[in-house]
PAZAPA-4460 file (N, C-alpha, C; in steps of 0.05 Angstrom, whole numbers, plus 32768, in hexadecimal, padded with zeros to 4 digits):
% residues 303
    n_x    n_y    n_z   ca_x   ca_y   ca_z    c_x    c_y    c_z   seq   type   mol
   86E5   7359   8031   86EA   7345   801D   86F0   732A   802A     1      M     A
   86FE   732A   8041   8707   7310   804D   86F0   72FF   8056     2      S     A
   86D8   730B   805C   86C1   72FB   8066   86AE   72F3   804F     3      D     A
   86B4   72FB   8037   86A2   72F5   8021   86A2   72D7   801B     4      L     A
   868A   72CC   8019   8687   72AF   8013   8673   72AC   7FFC     5      R     A
   867A   729B   7FE9   866A   7295   7FD2   8664   7277   7FD3     6      I     A
   864A   7270   7FD5   8643   7253   7FD7   8630   724C   7FC1     7      T     A
   8637   7238   7FB1   8626   7230   7F9B   860B   7226   7FA5     8      K     A
   85F6   722C   7F96   85DB   7223   7F9D   85D3   720B   7F8B     9      V     A
   85DA   720C   7F72   85D7   71F5   7F60   85F0   71F2   7F50    10      T     A
   85F2   71DB   7F42   860A   71D6   7F32   860C   71E9   7F1A    11      A     A
   85F5   71F4   7F11   85F5   7203   7EF8   85F2   7221   7EFB    12      T     A
   85E2   7229   7F10   85DC   7246   7F13   85D7   724C   7F30    13      I     A
   85E0   7263   7F38   85D9   726E   7F52   85EF   7269   7F68    14      G     A
   85F4   727E   7F77   8606   727C   7F8E   85FC   728F   7FA4    15      A     A
   85FC   7286   7FBC   85F5   7296   7FD3   860E   72A5   7FDD    16      R     A
   860A   72BF   7FE3   8620   72D0   7FEB   861C   72D8   8008    17      V     A
   8631   72D5   8018   862F   72DD   8034   8649   72EB   803C    18      S     A
   8649   72F7   8053   8662   7304   805C   8667   7320   8051    19      G     A
   8652   732C   8045   8655   7347   803A   863C   7358   8041    20      V     A
   8641   7370   8049   862B   7383   8051   8625   7395   8039    21      D     A
   860F   7390   802C   8609   739F   8014   8601   73BC   801A    22      L     A
   85FC   73C2   8033   85F4   73DE   803A   860C   73F0   803C    23      S     A
   8624   73E5   803A   863D   73F5   803C   864B   73F6   8021    24      R     A
   865A   740B   801C   866A   740B   8003   867D   73F3   8002    25      P     A
   867F   73E7   7FEB   8690   73CF   7FE7   86AB   73D7   7FDC    26      L     A
   86C0   73CA   7FE6   86DB   73D0   7FDB   86DE   73C2   7FC0    27      D     A
   86F3   73CA   7FB2   86F7   73C0   7F97   86FA   73A1   7F96    28      D     A
   8708   7396   7FAA   870C   7379   7FAA   86F2   736A   7FAD    29      A     A
   86E0   7375   7FBD   86C6   7368   7FC1   86B5   736A   7FA8    30      T     A
   86B5   7381   7F9B   86A6   7384   7F82   86B0   7372   7F6D    31      V     A
   86CA   736F   7F6B   86D6   735D   7F57   86CE   7340   7F5D    32      T     A
   86CF   7339   7F77   86C7   731D   7F7E   86AA   7318   7F78    33      A     A
   8699   732B   7F7C   867C   7328   7F76   8678   7327   7F58    34      L     A
   8686   7337   7F49   8683   7336   7F2C   868D   731B   7F21    35      R     A
   86A3   7311   7F2C   86AD   72F7   7F23   8699   72E1   7F2A    36      D     A
   868D   72E3   7F42   8679   72D0   7F4A   8660   72D1   7F38    37      A     A
   8658   72EA   7F30   8641   72ED   7F1E   8647   72E1   7F03    38      L     A
   865F   72E5   7EF9   8667   72D9   7EDF   8666   72BB   7EE1    39      N     A
   866E   72B0   7EF7   866E   7293   7EF9   8653   7286   7EFF    40      E     A
   8644   7292   7F12   862C   7286   7F1B   8612   7292   7F0F    41      H     A
   8615   72A8   7F02   85FF   72B6   7EF4   85EA   72C3   7F06    42      K     A
   85E7   72B9   7F1E   85D4   72C3   7F31   85E0   72C3   7F4D    43      T     A
   85DE   72DA   7F5B   85E8   72DC   7F77   85D1   72E1   7F89    44      L     A
   85D0   72D3   7F9F   85B9   72D3   7FB2   85C3   72DD   7FCD    45      L     A
   85B7   72F3   7FD7   85BF   7300   7FF0   85A9   72FE   8004    46      F     A
   85AF   72F5   801D   859C   72F5   8033   85A2   730D   8046    47      D     A
   858F   7312   8058   8593   7326   806D   859D   7340   8062    48      D     A
   8590   734A   804D   8597   7363   8040   8584   7379   804A    49      V     A
   8590   738E   8056   8580   73A3   8061   8586   73BD   8051    50      H     A
   8577   73BF   803B   857A   73D6   8028   8560   73E3   8023    51      L     A
   8561   73FD   801F   854A   740B   8014   8550   740F   7FF6    52      D     A
   853E   741E   7FE8   8542   7422   7FCB   855D   742F   7FC5    53      D     A
   8565   7443   7FD5   857F   7450   7FD0   8596   743D   7FD5    54      A     A
   8594   742C   7FE9   85A9   7418   7FEE   85AB   7403   7FD8    55      G     A
   8594   73FA   7FCE   8595   73E7   7FB8   85A2   73F3   7FA0    56      Q     A
   859C   740C   7F99   85A8   7419   7F83   85C6   741D   7F87    57      Q     A
   85CE   7424   7F9F   85EA   7428   7FA5   85FA   740E   7FA1    58      A     A
   85EE   73F7   7FAB   85FB   73DE   7FA7   85FE   73D7   7F89    59      F     A
   85E8   73DA   7F7B   85E8   73D2   7F5E   85FC   73E3   7F4E    60      V     A
   8600   73FC   7F56   8613   740D   7F48   8630   7403   7F49    61      R     A
   8636   73F1   7F5B   8650   73E5   7F5B   8656   73D5   7F41    62      H     A
   8640   73CE   7F33   8643   73BD   7F1B   8640   73CE   7F01    63      F     A
   863B   73E8   7F04   8638   73F9   7EED   8623   740E   7EF1    64      G     A
   8620   741E   7EDD   860B   7433   7EDE   85EF   7426   7EDD    65      E     A
   85DD   7430   7EEE   85C3   7424   7EEE   85B1   7431   7ED9    66      I     A
   859C   7422   7ED2   8589   742B   7EBE   8572   743A   7ECB    67      T     A
   8560   7445   7EBB   8546   744C   7EC6   8537   7434   7ECE    68      G     A
   8520   7438   7EDA   8510   7421   7EE3   8507   740F   7ECC    69      A     A
   84FE   741C   7EB6   84F3   740D   7EA0   84EE   7421   7E89    70      H     A
   84EF   7418   7E70   84EB   742B   7E5A   84CF   7437   7E5A    71      P     A
   84BA   7429   7E63   849F   7433   7E62   848F   7432   7E7B    72      T     A
   8498   7422   7E8F   8488   741D   7EA7   8492   7430   7EBD    73      V     A
   8481   743C   7ECD   8489   744F   7EE2   849A   7442   7EF7    74      P     A
   84AC   7452   7F02   84BE   744A   7F18   84B0   744E   7F33    75      A     A
   84BD   7444   7F48   84B5   744B   7F63   84B6   7469   7F66    76      V     A
   84A3   7475   7F73   84A2   7492   7F77   84BB   749B   7F85    77      E     A
   84C9   74AE   7F7A   84E1   74B9   7F86   84FA   74A9   7F80    78      G     A
   84F8   7493   7F71   850F   7482   7F6C   850E   747A   7F4E    79      A     A
   8516   748B   7F3C   8512   7486   7F1F   8521   746E   7F14    80      P     A
   8533   7461   7F23   8540   7449   7F1A   8536   7430   7F26    81      S     A
   8520   7431   7F36   8516   741A   7F44   84FA   7413   7F39    82      V     A
   84F8   73FA   7F2F   84DF   73F0   7F24   84D1   73E0   7F39    83      L     A
   84B8   73E6   7F40   84A9   73D4   7F52   849E   73BC   7F42    84      P     A
   84A6   73A5   7F4B   849B   738C   7F3F   8486   7382   7F53    85      V     A
   846D   738A   7F4D   8458   7389   7F61   8440   7379   7F56    86      D     A
   8438   7365   7F65   8422   7354   7F5D   8408   7365   7F5B    87      S     A
   8406   737A   7F6A   83EF   738B   7F69   83ED   739D   7F51    88      G     A
   8403   739E   7F42   8404   73AE   7F29   8406   739D   7F10    89      R     A
   83FE   7383   7F13   83FC   7372   7EFB   8417   7369   7EF1    90      G     A
   842B   7366   7F02   8446   735F   7EF7   8450   7345   7F03    91      R     A
   8441   7330   7EFF   844A   7316   7F09   8462   730C   7EF9    92      A     A
   8464   7315   7EE0   847B   730D   7ECE   847E   72EF   7ECD    93      A     A
   8468   72E0   7ECD   846A   72C3   7ECC   846D   72BA   7EAF    94      N     A
   8483   72C2   7EA3   848B   72BB   7E89   84A9   72BC   7E88    95      N     A
   84B6   72A9   7E7C   84D4   72AA   7E7B   84DC   72C2   7E6A    96      W     A
   84EF   72D1   7E74   84F9   72E9   7E65   8514   72F1   7E70    97      H     A
   8521   7301   7E60   8539   7310   7E68   8530   732E   7E68    98      T     A
   8538   733D   7E7C   852D   7357   7E7F   8534   736A   7E68    99      D     A
   851F   7376   7E5E   8520   738D   7E4B   8530   7388   7E32   100      V     A
   852D   7370   7E27   853D   7369   7E0F   8532   7376   7DF6   101      T     A
   851C   7385   7DF9   8511   7392   7DE1   8520   73AC   7DDB   102      F     A
   8532   73B5   7DEC   8543   73CD   7DE6   855E   73C4   7DDC   103      V     A
   856D   73D7   7DD1   8586   73D0   7DC4   859B   73C5   7DD8   104      L     A
   859D   73D1   7DEF   85B0   73C7   7E03   85A2   73C1   7E1D   105      N     A
   8597   73A9   7E20   8589   73A1   7E38   859C   73A2   7E51   106      P     A
   8590   73A4   7E69   85A1   73A4   7E81   85B4   738C   7E82   107      P     A
   85CD   7392   7E8C   85E0   737C   7E8F   85DA   736C   7EA8   108      Q     A
   85CE   7378   7EBC   85C9   736A   7ED5   85AF   7375   7EE2   109      A     A
   85A1   7364   7EF0   8588   736B   7EFE   858A   7364   7F1B   110      T     A
   8582   7376   7F2C   857F   7371   7F49   8562   7371   7F50   111      S     A
   855A   735F   7F61   853E   735E   7F6C   8541   735C   7F8B   112      L     A
   8531   736D   7F99   8532   736E   7FB6   8516   7369   7FC0   113      R     A
   8514   7358   7FD4   84FA   7351   7FDF   84EF   7367   7FF0   114      S     A
   84D6   736E   7FEB   84C8   7383   7FFA   84B0   7377   8009   115      I     A
   849E   736A   7FFA   8486   735D   8005   8486   7341   7FFA   116      T     A
   8486   732D   800B   8488   7311   8003   846E   7302   800C   117      I     A
   8461   72F3   7FF9   844A   72E3   8001   8452   72CD   8014   118      P     A
   8440   72C2   8024   8447   72AD   8036   844E   7293   8029   119      P     A
   8446   7290   8010   844E   7278   8000   844F   7281   7FE3   120      Y     A
   845F   7271   7FD4   8461   7276   7FB7   8471   728F   7FB1   121      G     A
   846E   7298   7F97   847C   72B0   7F8E   8499   72AD   7F89   122      G     A
   84A3   7295   7F85   84BF   7291   7F80   84C8   729D   7F65   123      E     A
   84E1   72A2   7F62   84EC   72AA   7F48   84FF   7294   7F3E   124      T     A
   84FA   728C   7F25   850C   7279   7F18   851F   7289   7F07   125      L     A
   8539   7280   7F07   854D   728D   7EF7   855D   7277   7EE8   126      I     A
   8560   727B   7ECE   856C   7266   7EBD   8586   726F   7EB1   127      A     A
   8599   725D   7EAE   85B3   7262   7EA3   85B2   725C   7E85   128      N     A
   85B2   7272   7E74   85AF   726E   7E58   85CA   7265   7E4A   129      S     A
   85E0   7268   7E58   85F9   725D   7E4E   85F9   723F   7E50   130      A     A
   85EF   7235   7E67   85EC   7217   7E6A   85D9   720D   7E55   131      A     A
   85C4   721C   7E4F   85B0   7213   7E3B   85BE   7211   7E1F   132      A     A
   85CF   7224   7E19   85DD   7223   7DFF   85F0   720B   7DFE   133      Y     A
   85FE   7206   7E14   8610   71EE   7E15   8600   71D4   7E12   134      R     A
   85E7   71D4   7E1B   85D7   71BC   7E1A   85CD   71B6   7DFD   135      D     A
   85CD   71CA   7DEC   85C2   71C6   7DD1   85D2   71B0   7DC2   136      L     A
   85C5   719E   7DB4   85D4   718D   7DA2   85E3   719D   7D8D   137      P     A
   85F9   7193   7D83   860A   71A3   7D72   85FB   71AE   7D59   138      E     A
   85EA   719F   7D4C   85DC   71AC   7D35   85CB   71C4   7D3D   139      P     A
   85BE   71C2   7D55   85AD   71D8   7D5E   85BF   71F0   7D66   140      L     A
   85D6   71EA   7D71   85E9   71FF   7D79   85F2   720F   7D60   141      R     A
   85F9   7200   7D4B   8602   720D   7D33   85EC   721E   7D27   142      R     A
   85D3   7214   7D28   85BD   7224   7D1D   85B9   723D   7D2E   143      L     A
   85B8   723A   7D48   85B3   7250   7D5A   85C8   7266   7D56   144      A     A
   85E1   725E   7D52   85F6   7272   7D4E   85F1   7285   7D37   145      D     A
   85E0   727D   7D24   85DC   728D   7D0C   85C2   729E   7D0E   146      T     A
   85B2   729A   7D23   8597   72A6   7D24   8597   72C1   7D32   147      L     A
   8585   72D2   7D29   8580   72EC   7D36   8562   72ED   7D3B   148      W     A
   855A   72FA   7D51   853E   72FB   7D59   8535   7318   7D5E   149      A     A
   851D   731E   7D57   8511   7338   7D5D   8503   7337   7D78   150      E     A
   850B   734A   7D89   84FE   734C   7DA4   84ED   7365   7DA4   151      H     A
   84D6   7364   7DB1   84C4   737B   7DB2   84B4   737B   7DCC   152      T     A
   84AE   7393   7DD6   849D   7396   7DED   847F   7394   7DE6   153      N     A
   8479   7391   7DCD   845D   738E   7DC5   8452   7374   7DCF   154      D     A
   8465   7362   7DD6   845D   734A   7DE5   8465   734F   7E02   155      Y     A
   8452   734F   7E14   8457   7358   7E30   8456   7340   7E43   156      D     A
   846D   733A   7E4F   846E   7323   7E62   845F   7329   7E7B   157      Y     A
   845B   7343   7E82   844F   734A   7E9B   8431   734E   7E9B   158      A     A
   8426   7354   7E83   8409   7359   7E81   83FF   7346   7E6C   159      V     A
   83F1   7331   7E74   83E8   731C   7E61   83D8   7328   7E4A   160      P     A
   83DC   731C   7E32   83CD   7326   7E1A   83AF   7323   7E1D   161      E     A
   83A7   730F   7E2D   838A   730A   7E2F   837D   731C   7E45   162      E     A
   838D   732F   7E4F   8382   7341   7E64   8369   734F   7E59   163      A     A
   8354   7351   7E69   833B   735C   7E5F   8332   7374   7E70   164      I     A
   833A   7376   7E89   8330   738C   7E99   833F   73A6   7E93   165      D     A
   8333   73BC   7E9B   833E   73D6   7E94   8359   73DB   7EA0   166      E     A
   835E   73D2   7EB8   8378   73D7   7EC5   838E   73C8   7EB6   167      D     A
   8388   73AF   7EAF   839C   739F   7EA0   83A1   73AC   7E84   168      E     A
   838C   73B4   7E77   838F   73C1   7E5D   839F   73DA   7E5F   169      A     A
   839B   73EA   7E74   83AA   7403   7E78   83C8   73FD   7E7D   170      A     A
   83CE   73E7   7E8C   83EA   73E0   7E91   83F7   73D7   7E77   171      R     A
   83E9   73C8   7E67   83F4   73BF   7E4E   83F9   73D7   7E3C   172      R     A
   83E7   73EA   7E3B   83EA   7402   7E2A   8402   7411   7E33   173      A     A
   8406   7413   7E4D   841E   7421   7E57   8437   7413   7E50   174      Q     A
   8438   73F9   7E53   8450   73E9   7E4D   8458   73ED   7E2F   175      F     A
   8445   73EE   7E1E   844A   73F0   7E01   8446   740D   7DF7   176      T     A
   8447   7421   7E09   8442   743C   7E01   8457   7446   7DED   177      S     A
   8470   743C   7DF0   8484   743F   7DDC   848C   7423   7DD2   178      V     A
   848A   741F   7DB8   848F   7404   7DAE   84AD   7401   7DA7   179      K     A
   84B8   73EB   7DB0   84D5   73E5   7DAB   84D7   73CB   7D9B   180      Y     A
   84E8   73CC   7D88   84EF   73B3   7D79   850D   73B4   7D74   181      R     A
   851A   739E   7D7D   8537   739C   7D7B   853E   7380   7D72   182      T     A
   8552   737D   7D62   855C   7363   7D59   8576   735C   7D67   183      V     A
   8575   7345   7D75   858C   733B   7D84   8595   7320   7D79   184      H     A
   85AE   7319   7D7D   85B7   72FE   7D76   85AA   72EA   7D89   185      P     A
   85A2   72D3   7D7E   8596   72BE   7D8F   85AB   72B3   7DA1   186      V     A
   85C4   72B3   7D99   85DB   72AB   7DAA   85EC   72C3   7DAF   187      V     A
   85EC   72CB   7DC8   85FB   72E3   7DD0   8616   72DB   7DDD   188      R     A
   862B   72E9   7DD6   8645   72E4   7DE2   8648   72F7   7DFA   189      V     A
   864C   72EB   7E11   864F   72FC   7E2A   8669   730C   7E28   190      H     A
   8667   7326   7E2C   867F   7337   7E28   8695   7333   7E3C   191      P     A
   868F   7328   7E54   86A4   7324   7E68   86B0   7308   7E68   192      L     A
   869F   72F4   7E63   86A9   72D8   7E65   86AD   72CB   7E4A   193      T     A
   86A1   72D6   7E35   86A2   72C9   7E1A   868F   72B2   7E17   194      G     A
   8680   72AC   7E2C   866C   7296   7E2A   8656   729D   7E15   195      E     A
   864B   7289   7E09   8634   728C   7DF8   861B   7283   7E07   196      R     A
   8606   7293   7E04   85ED   728D   7E11   85D6   7293   7DFE   197      G     A
   85C0   7284   7E02   85A7   7289   7DF3   859A   72A3   7DFC   198      L     A
   8598   72B6   7DEB   858D   72D1   7DF2   8572   72D3   7DE5   199      F     A
   855E   72C7   7DF2   8543   72C7   7DE7   852F   72CF   7DFC   200      I     A
   851D   72BE   7E05   8509   72C6   7E19   84F0   72D2   7E0D   201      G     A
   84DE   72DC   7E1F   84C3   72E3   7E18   84C1   72FA   7E04   202      G     A
   84D4   730C   7E04   84D2   7323   7DF1   84DC   731C   7DD5   203      F     A
   84E9   7305   7DD2   84F2   72FC   7DB7   84DA   72F0   7DA9   204      A     A
   84D1   72FD   7D94   84B7   72F5   7D87   84BA   72EB   7D6B   205      Q     A
   84D1   72F0   7D5E   84D4   72E7   7D42   84F1   72E3   7D3C   206      R     A
   84F7   72CD   7D2E   8512   72C8   7D23   8514   72D7   7D08   207      I     A
   8529   72E6   7D05   852C   72F5   7CEC   852D   72E0   7CD4   208      V     A
   851D   72E5   7CC0   851C   72D4   7CA9   8508   72BD   7CAA   209      G     A
   84FB   72BA   7CC1   84E7   72A5   7CC4   84CB   72B1   7CC9   210      L     A
   84B6   72A2   7CC3   849B   72AB   7CC9   8497   72AB   7CE7   211      S     A
   8480   72B6   7CF0   847A   72B7   7D0C   8477   729A   7D17   212      K     A
   8469   728A   7D08   8464   726E   7D11   847E   725E   7D11   213      S     A
   848E   7261   7CFD   84A8   7254   7CFC   84BA   725D   7D13   214      E     A
   84B9   7277   7D18   84C9   7283   7D2D   84C2   7277   7D48   215      S     A
   84A8   7275   7D4D   849E   726B   7D66   84A8   724E   7D6B   216      R     A
   84A9   723E   7D57   84B2   7222   7D5A   84D0   7222   7D61   217      K     A
   84E0   7232   7D54   84FD   7233   7D59   8502   723E   7D75   218      V     A
   84F4   7254   7D7C   84F9   7260   7D96   84F0   724D   7DAC   219      L     A
   84DA   723F   7DA9   84D1   722C   7DBD   84E5   7215   7DC0   220      D     A
   84F0   720C   7DAA   8503   71F6   7DAC   851C   71FF   7DBC   221      L     A
   8526   7217   7DB6   853E   7221   7DC4   8537   7227   7DE2   222      L     A
   8520   7233   7DE6   8518   723A   7E01   8515   7222   7E13   223      Q     A
   850E   720B   7E09   850C   71F3   7E19   8526   71EB   7E26   224      A     A
   853D   71F3   7E19   8557   71ED   7E25   855D   7201   7E3C   225      Y     A
   8554   7219   7E39   8558   722D   7E4F   854A   7225   7E68   226      V     A
   8532   721B   7E66   8521   7216   7E7E   8524   71F9   7E88   227      T     A
   8537   71EA   7E7F   853C   71D0   7E8B   8541   71D3   7EA9   228      R     A
   8535   71C2   7EB9   8538   71C5   7ED6   8555   71C7   7EDF   229      P     A
   8567   71B8   7ED1   8583   71B8   7ED9   8590   71D3   7ED5   230      E     A
   8584   71E4   7EC5   8590   71FF   7EBF   8583   7215   7ECF   231      N     A
   8572   720E   7EE3   8561   7222   7EF0   8566   7221   7F0F   232      V     A
   8567   7239   7F1B   8566   723B   7F38   854B   7246   7F3F   233      V     A
   853F   723B   7F54   8524   7243   7F5E   8528   7251   7F78   234      R     A
   8522   726C   7F79   8528   727C   7F90   850E   7282   7F9F   235      W     A
   850C   7278   7FB8   84F5   727D   7FC9   84FB   7296   7FD9   236      R     A
   84ED   72AB   7FD5   84F2   72C5   7FE1   84EC   72C5   7FFF   237      W     A
   84FC   72D3   800E   84F8   72D9   802A   84FD   72F7   802E   238      E     A
   84F4   7302   8044   84FA   731E   8049   8518   7325   8048   239      P     A
   851E   733D   8040   853A   7347   8041   854D   7336   8030   240      N     A
   8545   7330   8018   8556   7322   8006   855A   7333   7FEC   241      Q     A
   8571   732E   7FDF   8576   733A   7FC5   8583   7326   7FB3   242      L     A
   857A   7326   7F9A   8585   7315   7F85   8591   7326   7F70   243      V     A
   85A9   731F   7F67   85B6   732D   7F51   85BC   7318   7F3B   244      L     A
   85B2   731D   7F23   85B8   7309   7F0E   85C2   7317   7EF5   245      F     A
   85D1   7309   7EE5   85DD   7313   7ECD   85C8   7311   7EB7   246      D     A
   85BD   7328   7EAF   85A7   7329   7E9C   85B0   7322   7E80   247      N     A
   85CA   7321   7E7B   85D4   731B   7E60   85D4   72FD   7E5A   248      R     A
   85D2   72ED   7E6F   85D5   72D0   7E6B   85C3   72C0   7E7C   249      I     A
   85AC   72CC   7E84   8597   72BE   7E93   857C   72C5   7E89   250      T     A
   8568   72B5   7E91   854C   72BC   7E8F   853F   72B8   7EAB   251      Q     A
   8528   72C4   7EB0   851B   72C0   7EC9   84FD   72C0   7EC6   252      H     A
   84F0   72B6   7EDB   84D3   72B1   7EDA   84C8   72B3   7EF6   253      Y     A
   84B4   72C4   7EFB   84A7   72C7   7F15   848F   72B5   7F16   254      A     A
   848F   72A2   7F28   847A   728E   7F29   8461   729A   7F35   255      I     A
   844A   7298   7F27   8431   72A3   7F31   8422   728D   7F40   256      D     A
   842B   7288   7F58   8420   7272   7F68   8419   727A   7F84   257      N     A
   8411   7293   7F88   840D   729E   7FA3   83F1   72AA   7FA6   258      Y     A
   83DE   72A0   7F96   83C1   72A7   7F99   83BC   72C5   7F99   259      D     A
   83CB   72D4   7F8B   83C6   72F1   7F89   83CD   7301   7FA2   260      G     A
   83DB   72F5   7FB5   83E3   7303   7FCD   83F8   7318   7FC6   261      L     A
   83FC   732B   7FD8   8410   7340   7FD2   842C   7335   7FCF   262      P     A
   8439   733E   7FBA   8455   7337   7FB5   8462   734F   7FA8   263      R     A
   8478   7359   7FB3   8485   7370   7FA7   84A3   736E   7FAA   264      R     A
   84B0   7371   7F94   84CD   7373   7F93   84D4   738E   7F87   265      L     A
   84EC   7398   7F8D   84F6   73B0   7F80   850E   73A9   7F6E   266      H     A
   850D   73B2   7F55   8521   73AB   7F41   8532   73C3   7F3A   267      R     A
   854C   73BF   7F3A   855F   73D3   7F30   8572   73C4   7F1D   268      V     A
   8577   73D0   7F05   8587   73C3   7EF1   859F   73D4   7EE9   269      T     A
   85B3   73C6   7EDE   85CC   73D2   7ED6   85CD   73D5   7EB8   270      V     A
   85D5   73EC   7EAE   85D6   73F1   7E91   85E7   73DC   7E84   271      A     A
   85DE   73D4   7E6C   85ED   73BE   7E5E   85F9   73C8   7E44   272      G     A
   8608   73B6   7E38   8615   73BB   7E1E   8603   73B1   7E08   273      D     A
   860A   73B7   7DF0   85FB   73AD   7DD9   8603   7390   7DD3   274      V     A
   85F0   737D   7DD3   85F7   7361   7DCF   8606   735C   7DB5   275      P     A
   8618   7348   7DB6   8628   7341   7D9F   8624   7323   7D9A   276      V     A
   8621   731B   7D81   861D   72FF   7D7A   8638   72F1   7D75   277      G     A
   8635   72D8   7D6D   864C   72C7   7D68   865D   72D2   7D51   278      V     A
   8650   72DF   7D3E   865E   72EA   7D27   866A   7306   7D2C   279      D     A
   8668   730F   7D45   8673   7329   7D4C   8661   7341   7D46   280      G     A
   864A   733C   7D3A   8638   7352   7D33   8627   735A   7D4B   281      K     A
   8620   7374   7D4D   8610   737E   7D63   85F2   737E   7D5D   282      E     A
   85E2   737E   7D72   85C6   7382   7D6F   85BF   739D   7D62   283      S     A
   85A7   739F   7D57   859F   73B8   7D4B   8582   73BE   7D51   284      Y     A
   857B   73D8   7D55   8560   73E0   7D5B   8551   73E4   7D41   285      A     A
   8537   73DC   7D41   8525   73E2   7D2A   8513   73F9   7D31   286      I     A
   850A   73F9   7D4A   84F6   740E   7D52   84F9   7413   7D70   287      E     A
   84F8   742D   7D77   84F8   7435   7D93   8514   743E   7D9D   288      G     A
   8514   7454   7DAB   852D   745F   7DB6   852C   745E   7DD4   289      D     A
   853E   744E   7DE1   853D   744A   7DFE   8553   745A   7E0C   290      A     A
   855E   746F   7DFF   8574   747E   7E0B   856B   748C   7E25   291      S     A
   8552   7491   7E28   8548   749D   7E41   8549   7489   7E58   292      H     A
   854A   7470   7E52   8549   745A   7E66   8565   7451   7E6E   293      Y     A
   8577   744F   7E5B   8591   7443   7E61   85A7   744F   7E4F   294      T     A
   85BE   7451   7E5B   85D6   7456   7E4B   85E1   743C   7E41   295      S     A
   85F5   743D   7E2F   8602   7424   7E25   861B   7420   7E35   296      V     A
   861D   7409   7E42   8634   7402   7E52   864C   73FB   7E41   297      A     A
   8663   7404   7E4A   867D   73FC   7E3D   8688   73E4   7E4C   298      K     A
   868F   73CF   7E3E   8699   73B8   7E4C   86B3   73AF   7E3F   299      V     A
   86C4   73A1   7E4F   86DD   7396   7E44   86D8   7382   7E2E   300      P     A
   86EB   737C   7E1E   86E9   7367   7E0B   86E5   734C   7E19   301      A     A
   86DA   7339   7E0B   86D5   731E   7E16   86EF   7312   7E20   302      A     A
   86ED   7302   7E35   8705   72F5   7E40   870E   72DF   7E2E   303      A     A
***
């Protein structure tokens, strides 16, 4: 714990962590310090990380029970909690999203570990949705506080809708092999910090009570605050790096700017709680049971 250093990367989001060996079990004081840093900075960036899949899972378990790799997409062979984010498998994910928000309790945190990195491009953008909420003009904030949105995997951030070849069509069919529809608050209250953040992103497809076209206009308006450059950290991947971000209060985007060269990350996520809105009401599922993928995390009351 004495060598742990947390260094801010931007004023709004992101901190680089050094002085800790993630390949070793962490003591309680170090885990607490990392959790506090994650609450504050939303994204933690680790260099010189020498982990295999088992080591990544062991590190992530310090933050809670881990989920399966994905509700519908296959895991790495022999590692059922590790999702390959692989350019060769059609998963550029070049769309702003929060991971797996189409289920009732999306992951609370996501880790990404670099496996194969292109010689240029392939950065990951991560946005602070609490800062986005704070940026909203007061009338928009009051409106957002009252809204609920339906999230579904029928819209796939990883496989473009205009995909036409057989491989892409097969990947899309697999992603949507079980359809999920869940209603979440547009403004989510973070269970540990009490912060309010915009809980939208690519899987949010309709505002409850509005038409599809009306919904799109409202969601696009709110989303523009999430993706303001001041609220975003741009992470250029290098070998042996790991990023951990709070999936409850961020969005991310994998930039497709590497000419189709090999790019592969391994993702491990932490089971999350059921989101709660400003009015204290919880999210509710309309369609799809994800209990095979994740348990429901128990969290302390808001600070």
